[in-house]
PyMOL Python script that loads the backbone (N, CA, C, O; Angstrom):
from pymol import cmd

cmd.read_pdbstr("""\
ATOM      1  N   MET A   1       0.847  -1.176   0.000  1.00  0.00           N
ATOM      2  CA  MET A   1       0.000   0.000   0.000  1.00  0.00           C
ATOM      3  C   MET A   1       0.891   1.237   0.000  1.00  0.00           C
ATOM      4  O   MET A   1       1.799   1.343   0.824  1.00  0.00           O
ATOM      5  N   LYS A   2       0.644   2.168  -0.909  1.00  0.00           N
ATOM      6  CA  LYS A   2       1.431   3.386  -1.032  1.00  0.00           C
ATOM      7  C   LYS A   2       1.025   4.366   0.076  1.00  0.00           C
ATOM      8  O   LYS A   2      -0.166   4.572   0.310  1.00  0.00           O
ATOM      9  N   PRO A   3       2.018   4.978   0.767  1.00  0.00           N
ATOM     10  CA  PRO A   3       1.656   5.923   1.826  1.00  0.00           C
ATOM     11  C   PRO A   3       0.974   7.156   1.243  1.00  0.00           C
ATOM     12  O   PRO A   3       1.328   7.631   0.165  1.00  0.00           O
ATOM     13  N   SER A   4      -0.002   7.656   1.975  1.00  0.00           N
ATOM     14  CA  SER A   4      -0.696   8.851   1.495  1.00  0.00           C
ATOM     15  C   SER A   4       0.171  10.069   1.765  1.00  0.00           C
ATOM     16  O   SER A   4       0.929  10.108   2.734  1.00  0.00           O
ATOM     17  N   LEU A   5       0.049  11.054   0.900  1.00  0.00           N
ATOM     18  CA  LEU A   5       0.809  12.277   1.072  1.00  0.00           C
ATOM     19  C   LEU A   5       0.090  13.194   2.050  1.00  0.00           C
ATOM     20  O   LEU A   5      -1.123  13.389   1.973  1.00  0.00           O
ATOM     21  N   LEU A   6       0.858  13.745   2.959  1.00  0.00           N
ATOM     22  CA  LEU A   6       0.325  14.748   3.858  1.00  0.00           C
ATOM     23  C   LEU A   6       0.392  16.095   3.163  1.00  0.00           C
ATOM     24  O   LEU A   6       1.120  16.241   2.181  1.00  0.00           O
ATOM     25  N   PRO A   7      -0.353  17.087   3.648  1.00  0.00           N
ATOM     26  CA  PRO A   7      -0.282  18.403   3.014  1.00  0.00           C
ATOM     27  C   PRO A   7       1.143  18.948   2.955  1.00  0.00           C
ATOM     28  O   PRO A   7       1.482  19.706   2.046  1.00  0.00           O
ATOM     29  N   SER A   8       1.977  18.567   3.919  1.00  0.00           N
ATOM     30  CA  SER A   8       3.364  19.027   3.924  1.00  0.00           C
ATOM     31  C   SER A   8       4.202  18.330   2.863  1.00  0.00           C
ATOM     32  O   SER A   8       5.300  18.786   2.542  1.00  0.00           O
ATOM     33  N   GLY A   9       3.696  17.226   2.315  1.00  0.00           N
ATOM     34  CA  GLY A   9       4.446  16.449   1.341  1.00  0.00           C
ATOM     35  C   GLY A   9       5.353  15.404   1.972  1.00  0.00           C
ATOM     36  O   GLY A   9       6.003  14.636   1.263  1.00  0.00           O
ATOM     37  N   ARG A  10       5.403  15.370   3.278  1.00  0.00           N
ATOM     38  CA  ARG A  10       6.257  14.402   3.967  1.00  0.00           C
ATOM     39  C   ARG A  10       5.729  12.991   3.786  1.00  0.00           C
ATOM     40  O   ARG A  10       4.522  12.751   3.824  1.00  0.00           O
ATOM     41  N   GLN A  11       6.651  12.064   3.587  1.00  0.00           N
ATOM     42  CA  GLN A  11       6.286  10.663   3.440  1.00  0.00           C
ATOM     43  C   GLN A  11       6.970   9.806   4.482  1.00  0.00           C
ATOM     44  O   GLN A  11       6.719   8.603   4.556  1.00  0.00           O
ATOM     45  N   ARG A  12       7.837  10.409   5.294  1.00  0.00           N
ATOM     46  CA  ARG A  12       8.559   9.663   6.318  1.00  0.00           C
ATOM     47  C   ARG A  12       8.311  10.313   7.671  1.00  0.00           C
ATOM     48  O   ARG A  12       7.953  11.487   7.758  1.00  0.00           O
ATOM     49  N   GLY A  13       8.504   9.545   8.699  1.00  0.00           N
ATOM     50  CA  GLY A  13       8.367  10.084  10.041  1.00  0.00           C
ATOM     51  C   GLY A  13       7.622   9.103  10.927  1.00  0.00           C
ATOM     52  O   GLY A  13       7.380   7.958  10.547  1.00  0.00           O
ATOM     53  N   ILE A  14       7.272   9.562  12.089  1.00  0.00           N
ATOM     54  CA  ILE A  14       6.547   8.726  13.038  1.00  0.00           C
ATOM     55  C   ILE A  14       5.077   8.698  12.621  1.00  0.00           C
ATOM     56  O   ILE A  14       4.455   9.752  12.492  1.00  0.00           O
ATOM     57  N   PRO A  15       4.522   7.522  12.413  1.00  0.00           N
ATOM     58  CA  PRO A  15       3.114   7.468  12.014  1.00  0.00           C
ATOM     59  C   PRO A  15       2.214   7.970  13.138  1.00  0.00           C
ATOM     60  O   PRO A  15       2.491   7.764  14.320  1.00  0.00           O
ATOM     61  N   PHE A  16       1.171   8.608  12.755  1.00  0.00           N
ATOM     62  CA  PHE A  16       0.210   9.139  13.711  1.00  0.00           C
ATOM     63  C   PHE A  16      -1.134   8.496  13.424  1.00  0.00           C
ATOM     64  O   PHE A  16      -1.725   8.717  12.367  1.00  0.00           O
ATOM     65  N   LEU A  17      -1.603   7.719  14.346  1.00  0.00           N
ATOM     66  CA  LEU A  17      -2.871   7.016  14.166  1.00  0.00           C
ATOM     67  C   LEU A  17      -3.982   7.752  14.901  1.00  0.00           C
ATOM     68  O   LEU A  17      -3.826   8.165  16.050  1.00  0.00           O
ATOM     69  N   LEU A  18      -5.091   7.905  14.220  1.00  0.00           N
ATOM     70  CA  LEU A  18      -6.268   8.496  14.837  1.00  0.00           C
ATOM     71  C   LEU A  18      -7.188   7.384  15.324  1.00  0.00           C
ATOM     72  O   LEU A  18      -7.375   6.380  14.637  1.00  0.00           O
ATOM     73  N   PRO A  19      -7.752   7.564  16.488  1.00  0.00           N
ATOM     74  CA  PRO A  19      -8.729   6.579  16.933  1.00  0.00           C
ATOM     75  C   PRO A  19      -9.914   6.552  15.967  1.00  0.00           C
ATOM     76  O   PRO A  19     -10.348   7.596  15.481  1.00  0.00           O
ATOM     77  N   ASP A  20     -10.418   5.388  15.702  1.00  0.00           N
ATOM     78  CA  ASP A  20     -11.551   5.302  14.772  1.00  0.00           C
ATOM     79  C   ASP A  20     -12.891   5.315  15.490  1.00  0.00           C
ATOM     80  O   ASP A  20     -13.934   5.096  14.872  1.00  0.00           O
ATOM     81  N   ASP A  21     -12.865   5.571  16.791  1.00  0.00           N
ATOM     82  CA  ASP A  21     -14.122   5.572  17.532  1.00  0.00           C
ATOM     83  C   ASP A  21     -14.449   6.942  18.133  1.00  0.00           C
ATOM     84  O   ASP A  21     -15.244   7.032  19.069  1.00  0.00           O
ATOM     85  N   TRP A  22     -13.841   8.009  17.600  1.00  0.00           N
ATOM     86  CA  TRP A  22     -14.183   9.345  18.073  1.00  0.00           C
ATOM     87  C   TRP A  22     -15.614   9.668  17.680  1.00  0.00           C
ATOM     88  O   TRP A  22     -16.113   9.227  16.644  1.00  0.00           O
ATOM     89  N   THR A  23     -16.248  10.437  18.521  1.00  0.00           N
ATOM     90  CA  THR A  23     -17.556  10.976  18.152  1.00  0.00           C
ATOM     91  C   THR A  23     -17.311  12.198  17.264  1.00  0.00           C
ATOM     92  O   THR A  23     -16.204  12.736  17.250  1.00  0.00           O
ATOM     93  N   PRO A  24     -18.313  12.636  16.535  1.00  0.00           N
ATOM     94  CA  PRO A  24     -18.139  13.869  15.754  1.00  0.00           C
ATOM     95  C   PRO A  24     -17.734  15.053  16.648  1.00  0.00           C
ATOM     96  O   PRO A  24     -16.965  15.914  16.220  1.00  0.00           O
ATOM     97  N   GLU A  25     -18.242  15.098  17.869  1.00  0.00           N
ATOM     98  CA  GLU A  25     -17.894  16.176  18.779  1.00  0.00           C
ATOM     99  C   GLU A  25     -16.408  16.134  19.150  1.00  0.00           C
ATOM    100  O   GLU A  25     -15.760  17.177  19.235  1.00  0.00           O
ATOM    101  N   GLN A  26     -15.871  14.934  19.371  1.00  0.00           N
ATOM    102  CA  GLN A  26     -14.452  14.802  19.683  1.00  0.00           C
ATOM    103  C   GLN A  26     -13.592  15.211  18.484  1.00  0.00           C
ATOM    104  O   GLN A  26     -12.588  15.906  18.642  1.00  0.00           O
ATOM    105  N   ALA A  27     -13.984  14.783  17.310  1.00  0.00           N
ATOM    106  CA  ALA A  27     -13.232  15.152  16.108  1.00  0.00           C
ATOM    107  C   ALA A  27     -13.264  16.664  15.914  1.00  0.00           C
ATOM    108  O   ALA A  27     -12.243  17.261  15.573  1.00  0.00           O
ATOM    109  N   LEU A  28     -14.404  17.283  16.121  1.00  0.00           N
ATOM    110  CA  LEU A  28     -14.522  18.736  15.987  1.00  0.00           C
ATOM    111  C   LEU A  28     -13.640  19.445  17.012  1.00  0.00           C
ATOM    112  O   LEU A  28     -13.017  20.457  16.691  1.00  0.00           O
ATOM    113  N   ALA A  29     -13.578  18.933  18.232  1.00  0.00           N
ATOM    114  CA  ALA A  29     -12.730  19.542  19.264  1.00  0.00           C
ATOM    115  C   ALA A  29     -11.265  19.533  18.833  1.00  0.00           C
ATOM    116  O   ALA A  29     -10.550  20.508  19.064  1.00  0.00           O
ATOM    117  N   VAL A  30     -10.813  18.453  18.216  1.00  0.00           N
ATOM    118  CA  VAL A  30      -9.430  18.377  17.747  1.00  0.00           C
ATOM    119  C   VAL A  30      -9.208  19.353  16.598  1.00  0.00           C
ATOM    120  O   VAL A  30      -8.189  20.043  16.563  1.00  0.00           O
ATOM    121  N   VAL A  31     -10.142  19.419  15.664  1.00  0.00           N
ATOM    122  CA  VAL A  31     -10.023  20.356  14.541  1.00  0.00           C
ATOM    123  C   VAL A  31      -9.969  21.790  15.065  1.00  0.00           C
ATOM    124  O   VAL A  31      -9.162  22.588  14.589  1.00  0.00           O
ATOM    125  N   GLU A  32     -10.806  22.123  16.027  1.00  0.00           N
ATOM    126  CA  GLU A  32     -10.798  23.469  16.595  1.00  0.00           C
ATOM    127  C   GLU A  32      -9.484  23.759  17.317  1.00  0.00           C
ATOM    128  O   GLU A  32      -8.961  24.870  17.230  1.00  0.00           O
ATOM    129  N   LEU A  33      -8.950  22.772  18.027  1.00  0.00           N
ATOM    130  CA  LEU A  33      -7.661  22.928  18.690  1.00  0.00           C
ATOM    131  C   LEU A  33      -6.559  23.218  17.668  1.00  0.00           C
ATOM    132  O   LEU A  33      -5.735  24.111  17.870  1.00  0.00           O
ATOM    133  N   LEU A  34      -6.550  22.469  16.586  1.00  0.00           N
ATOM    134  CA  LEU A  34      -5.540  22.676  15.544  1.00  0.00           C
ATOM    135  C   LEU A  34      -5.703  24.039  14.878  1.00  0.00           C
ATOM    136  O   LEU A  34      -4.712  24.702  14.572  1.00  0.00           O
ATOM    137  N   ASP A  35      -6.949  24.462  14.650  1.00  0.00           N
ATOM    138  CA  ASP A  35      -7.192  25.795  14.090  1.00  0.00           C
ATOM    139  C   ASP A  35      -6.644  26.875  15.028  1.00  0.00           C
ATOM    140  O   ASP A  35      -5.997  27.821  14.580  1.00  0.00           O
ATOM    141  N   ASP A  36      -6.908  26.727  16.334  1.00  0.00           N
ATOM    142  CA  ASP A  36      -6.416  27.699  17.308  1.00  0.00           C
ATOM    143  C   ASP A  36      -4.888  27.707  17.353  1.00  0.00           C
ATOM    144  O   ASP A  36      -4.272  28.770  17.434  1.00  0.00           O
ATOM    145  N   LEU A  37      -4.284  26.534  17.302  1.00  0.00           N
ATOM    146  CA  LEU A  37      -2.827  26.433  17.315  1.00  0.00           C
ATOM    147  C   LEU A  37      -2.241  27.111  16.084  1.00  0.00           C
ATOM    148  O   LEU A  37      -1.282  27.875  16.188  1.00  0.00           O
ATOM    149  N   ARG A  38      -2.818  26.831  14.917  1.00  0.00           N
ATOM    150  CA  ARG A  38      -2.342  27.452  13.677  1.00  0.00           C
ATOM    151  C   ARG A  38      -2.459  28.969  13.755  1.00  0.00           C
ATOM    152  O   ARG A  38      -1.524  29.677  13.379  1.00  0.00           O
ATOM    153  N   GLU A  39      -3.574  29.475  14.231  1.00  0.00           N
ATOM    154  CA  GLU A  39      -3.784  30.921  14.342  1.00  0.00           C
ATOM    155  C   GLU A  39      -2.785  31.549  15.314  1.00  0.00           C
ATOM    156  O   GLU A  39      -2.249  32.623  15.041  1.00  0.00           O
ATOM    157  N   THR A  40      -2.534  30.893  16.434  1.00  0.00           N
ATOM    158  CA  THR A  40      -1.593  31.412  17.425  1.00  0.00           C
ATOM    159  C   THR A  40      -0.174  31.456  16.860  1.00  0.00           C
ATOM    160  O   THR A  40       0.538  32.445  17.035  1.00  0.00           O
ATOM    161  N   ILE A  41       0.230  30.386  16.186  1.00  0.00           N
ATOM    162  CA  ILE A  41       1.562  30.353  15.572  1.00  0.00           C
ATOM    163  C   ILE A  41       1.667  31.428  14.502  1.00  0.00           C
ATOM    164  O   ILE A  41       2.668  32.143  14.449  1.00  0.00           O
ATOM    165  N   TRP A  42       0.659  31.557  13.649  1.00  0.00           N
ATOM    166  CA  TRP A  42       0.695  32.568  12.586  1.00  0.00           C
ATOM    167  C   TRP A  42       0.793  33.966  13.179  1.00  0.00           C
ATOM    168  O   TRP A  42       1.574  34.787  12.698  1.00  0.00           O
ATOM    169  N   ASN A  43       0.009  34.249  14.221  1.00  0.00           N
ATOM    170  CA  ASN A  43       0.047  35.584  14.826  1.00  0.00           C
ATOM    171  C   ASN A  43       1.420  35.899  15.410  1.00  0.00           C
ATOM    172  O   ASN A  43       1.873  37.041  15.334  1.00  0.00           O
ATOM    173  N   HIS A  44       2.076  34.923  15.982  1.00  0.00           N
ATOM    174  CA  HIS A  44       3.376  35.147  16.603  1.00  0.00           C
ATOM    175  C   HIS A  44       4.503  35.247  15.575  1.00  0.00           C
ATOM    176  O   HIS A  44       5.414  36.060  15.733  1.00  0.00           O
ATOM    177  N   TYR A  45       4.447  34.432  14.530  1.00  0.00           N
ATOM    178  CA  TYR A  45       5.533  34.352  13.546  1.00  0.00           C
ATOM    179  C   TYR A  45       5.142  34.892  12.176  1.00  0.00           C
ATOM    180  O   TYR A  45       5.745  34.516  11.171  1.00  0.00           O
ATOM    181  N   GLN A  46       4.158  35.753  12.122  1.00  0.00           N
ATOM    182  CA  GLN A  46       3.585  36.183  10.853  1.00  0.00           C
ATOM    183  C   GLN A  46       4.627  36.709   9.866  1.00  0.00           C
ATOM    184  O   GLN A  46       4.657  36.259   8.721  1.00  0.00           O
ATOM    185  N   ILE A  47       5.468  37.634  10.272  1.00  0.00           N
ATOM    186  CA  ILE A  47       6.430  38.233   9.335  1.00  0.00           C
ATOM    187  C   ILE A  47       7.467  37.215   8.876  1.00  0.00           C
ATOM    188  O   ILE A  47       7.688  37.088   7.672  1.00  0.00           O
ATOM    189  N   PRO A  48       8.128  36.469   9.804  1.00  0.00           N
ATOM    190  CA  PRO A  48       9.096  35.481   9.309  1.00  0.00           C
ATOM    191  C   PRO A  48       8.453  34.388   8.458  1.00  0.00           C
ATOM    192  O   PRO A  48       9.063  33.910   7.501  1.00  0.00           O
ATOM    193  N   LEU A  49       7.234  33.992   8.795  1.00  0.00           N
ATOM    194  CA  LEU A  49       6.555  32.980   7.973  1.00  0.00           C
ATOM    195  C   LEU A  49       6.250  33.527   6.588  1.00  0.00           C
ATOM    196  O   LEU A  49       6.429  32.829   5.590  1.00  0.00           O
ATOM    197  N   HIS A  50       5.796  34.751   6.522  1.00  0.00           N
ATOM    198  CA  HIS A  50       5.487  35.366   5.230  1.00  0.00           C
ATOM    199  C   HIS A  50       6.747  35.448   4.368  1.00  0.00           C
ATOM    200  O   HIS A  50       6.713  35.151   3.174  1.00  0.00           O
ATOM    201  N   GLU A  51       7.857  35.852   4.984  1.00  0.00           N
ATOM    202  CA  GLU A  51       9.115  35.942   4.232  1.00  0.00           C
ATOM    203  C   GLU A  51       9.568  34.568   3.742  1.00  0.00           C
ATOM    204  O   GLU A  51      10.023  34.431   2.607  1.00  0.00           O
ATOM    205  N   LEU A  52       9.444  33.559   4.591  1.00  0.00           N
ATOM    206  CA  LEU A  52       9.835  32.211   4.202  1.00  0.00           C
ATOM    207  C   LEU A  52       8.951  31.693   3.075  1.00  0.00           C
ATOM    208  O   LEU A  52       9.453  31.112   2.113  1.00  0.00           O
ATOM    209  N   LEU A  53       7.651  31.895   3.183  1.00  0.00           N
ATOM    210  CA  LEU A  53       6.743  31.444   2.129  1.00  0.00           C
ATOM    211  C   LEU A  53       7.039  32.151   0.810  1.00  0.00           C
ATOM    212  O   LEU A  53       6.970  31.540  -0.256  1.00  0.00           O
ATOM    213  N   ARG A  54       7.368  33.437   0.884  1.00  0.00           N
ATOM    214  CA  ARG A  54       7.712  34.177  -0.337  1.00  0.00           C
ATOM    215  C   ARG A  54       8.968  33.589  -0.971  1.00  0.00           C
ATOM    216  O   ARG A  54       9.028  33.424  -2.189  1.00  0.00           O
ATOM    217  N   GLU A  55       9.980  33.268  -0.148  1.00  0.00           N
ATOM    218  CA  GLU A  55      11.205  32.662  -0.669  1.00  0.00           C
ATOM    219  C   GLU A  55      10.920  31.300  -1.309  1.00  0.00           C
ATOM    220  O   GLU A  55      11.465  30.972  -2.362  1.00  0.00           O
ATOM    221  N   LEU A  56      10.064  30.520  -0.659  1.00  0.00           N
ATOM    222  CA  LEU A  56       9.798  29.167  -1.143  1.00  0.00           C
ATOM    223  C   LEU A  56       8.963  29.141  -2.418  1.00  0.00           C
ATOM    224  O   LEU A  56       9.175  28.285  -3.277  1.00  0.00           O
ATOM    225  N   TYR A  57       8.020  30.066  -2.550  1.00  0.00           N
ATOM    226  CA  TYR A  57       7.051  29.971  -3.635  1.00  0.00           C
ATOM    227  C   TYR A  57       7.116  31.094  -4.662  1.00  0.00           C
ATOM    228  O   TYR A  57       6.366  31.076  -5.638  1.00  0.00           O
ATOM    229  N   ALA A  58       7.991  32.062  -4.463  1.00  0.00           N
ATOM    230  CA  ALA A  58       8.101  33.142  -5.442  1.00  0.00           C
ATOM    231  C   ALA A  58       8.707  32.588  -6.731  1.00  0.00           C
ATOM    232  O   ALA A  58       9.574  31.716  -6.684  1.00  0.00           O
ATOM    233  N   PRO A  59       8.257  33.085  -7.866  1.00  0.00           N
ATOM    234  CA  PRO A  59       8.852  32.621  -9.126  1.00  0.00           C
ATOM    235  C   PRO A  59      10.313  33.067  -9.212  1.00  0.00           C
ATOM    236  O   PRO A  59      10.688  34.119  -8.693  1.00  0.00           O
ATOM    237  N   THR A  60      11.108  32.264  -9.864  1.00  0.00           N
ATOM    238  CA  THR A  60      12.505  32.641 -10.076  1.00  0.00           C
ATOM    239  C   THR A  60      12.554  33.750 -11.105  1.00  0.00           C
ATOM    240  O   THR A  60      11.561  34.013 -11.784  1.00  0.00           O
ATOM    241  N   SER A  61      13.691  34.399 -11.226  1.00  0.00           N
ATOM    242  CA  SER A  61      13.791  35.512 -12.175  1.00  0.00           C
ATOM    243  C   SER A  61      13.547  35.039 -13.603  1.00  0.00           C
ATOM    244  O   SER A  61      13.001  35.789 -14.411  1.00  0.00           O
ATOM    245  N   SER A  62      13.941  33.808 -13.930  1.00  0.00           N
ATOM    246  CA  SER A  62      13.698  33.308 -15.288  1.00  0.00           C
ATOM    247  C   SER A  62      12.209  33.040 -15.511  1.00  0.00           C
ATOM    248  O   SER A  62      11.726  33.158 -16.638  1.00  0.00           O
ATOM    249  N   GLU A  63      11.475  32.681 -14.453  1.00  0.00           N
ATOM    250  CA  GLU A  63      10.029  32.462 -14.607  1.00  0.00           C
ATOM    251  C   GLU A  63       9.292  33.786 -14.742  1.00  0.00           C
ATOM    252  O   GLU A  63       8.292  33.868 -15.456  1.00  0.00           O
ATOM    253  N   LYS A  64       9.777  34.826 -14.062  1.00  0.00           N
ATOM    254  CA  LYS A  64       9.109  36.119 -14.113  1.00  0.00           C
ATOM    255  C   LYS A  64       9.099  36.692 -15.529  1.00  0.00           C
ATOM    256  O   LYS A  64       8.121  37.305 -15.957  1.00  0.00           O
ATOM    257  N   PHE A  65      10.207  36.483 -16.251  1.00  0.00           N
ATOM    258  CA  PHE A  65      10.354  37.113 -17.545  1.00  0.00           C
ATOM    259  C   PHE A  65      10.248  36.132 -18.707  1.00  0.00           C
ATOM    260  O   PHE A  65      10.668  36.443 -19.822  1.00  0.00           O
ATOM    261  N   ALA A  66       9.697  34.964 -18.455  1.00  0.00           N
ATOM    262  CA  ALA A  66       9.548  33.996 -19.535  1.00  0.00           C
ATOM    263  C   ALA A  66       8.551  34.549 -20.556  1.00  0.00           C
ATOM    264  O   ALA A  66       7.490  35.059 -20.198  1.00  0.00           O
ATOM    265  N   ILE A  67       8.907  34.438 -21.799  1.00  0.00           N
ATOM    266  CA  ILE A  67       8.050  34.933 -22.874  1.00  0.00           C
ATOM    267  C   ILE A  67       7.356  33.739 -23.508  1.00  0.00           C
ATOM    268  O   ILE A  67       7.998  32.772 -23.918  1.00  0.00           O
ATOM    269  N   ASN A  68       6.051  33.824 -23.580  1.00  0.00           N
ATOM    270  CA  ASN A  68       5.277  32.752 -24.221  1.00  0.00           C
ATOM    271  C   ASN A  68       5.418  32.846 -25.725  1.00  0.00           C
ATOM    272  O   ASN A  68       5.432  33.933 -26.303  1.00  0.00           O
ATOM    273  N   GLU A  69       5.519  31.707 -26.332  1.00  0.00           N
ATOM    274  CA  GLU A  69       5.540  31.668 -27.783  1.00  0.00           C
ATOM    275  C   GLU A  69       4.152  32.084 -28.295  1.00  0.00           C
ATOM    276  O   GLU A  69       3.157  31.833 -27.615  1.00  0.00           O
ATOM    277  N   PRO A  70       4.065  32.710 -29.470  1.00  0.00           N
ATOM    278  CA  PRO A  70       2.772  33.164 -29.983  1.00  0.00           C
ATOM    279  C   PRO A  70       1.758  32.037 -30.138  1.00  0.00           C
ATOM    280  O   PRO A  70       0.557  32.278 -30.018  1.00  0.00           O
ATOM    281  N   ASP A  71       2.208  30.816 -30.401  1.00  0.00           N
ATOM    282  CA  ASP A  71       1.280  29.714 -30.585  1.00  0.00           C
ATOM    283  C   ASP A  71       0.819  29.099 -29.269  1.00  0.00           C
ATOM    284  O   ASP A  71      -0.109  28.290 -29.254  1.00  0.00           O
ATOM    285  N   ASP A  72       1.460  29.477 -28.164  1.00  0.00           N
ATOM    286  CA  ASP A  72       1.073  28.921 -26.869  1.00  0.00           C
ATOM    287  C   ASP A  72      -0.203  29.601 -26.377  1.00  0.00           C
ATOM    288  O   ASP A  72      -0.296  30.828 -26.386  1.00  0.00           O
ATOM    289  N   PRO A  73      -1.187  28.806 -25.947  1.00  0.00           N
ATOM    290  CA  PRO A  73      -2.377  29.439 -25.349  1.00  0.00           C
ATOM    291  C   PRO A  73      -2.004  30.075 -24.007  1.00  0.00           C
ATOM    292  O   PRO A  73      -1.064  29.615 -23.360  1.00  0.00           O
ATOM    293  N   PRO A  74      -2.708  31.109 -23.578  1.00  0.00           N
ATOM    294  CA  PRO A  74      -2.353  31.809 -22.351  1.00  0.00           C
ATOM    295  C   PRO A  74      -2.689  31.039 -21.083  1.00  0.00           C
ATOM    296  O   PRO A  74      -2.463  31.546 -19.985  1.00  0.00           O
ATOM    297  N   PHE A  75      -3.219  29.841 -21.205  1.00  0.00           N
ATOM    298  CA  PHE A  75      -3.591  29.080 -20.009  1.00  0.00           C
ATOM    299  C   PHE A  75      -2.988  27.724 -20.012  1.00  0.00           C
ATOM    300  O   PHE A  75      -3.200  26.952 -19.077  1.00  0.00           O
TER     301      PHE A  75
END
""", "prot")
cmd.dss("prot")
cmd.show_as("cartoon", "prot")
cmd.util.cbc("prot")
cmd.orient("prot")
């Protein structure tokens, strides 16, 4: 069985198993906890995270100025 990709793209590490008997209320509590954690981390590290994301995902200089051939569709 091929491992599923996490949003981070990681395929290695310590496996994390979720109980399969949570109630919807328990699952929602965990989702809300993770949302709160994400918001707290973002608020504290907003500027360095923004700079890192810009470095990771900004187009390279060759991508910025790439010229499309006339026969290439714009999409």
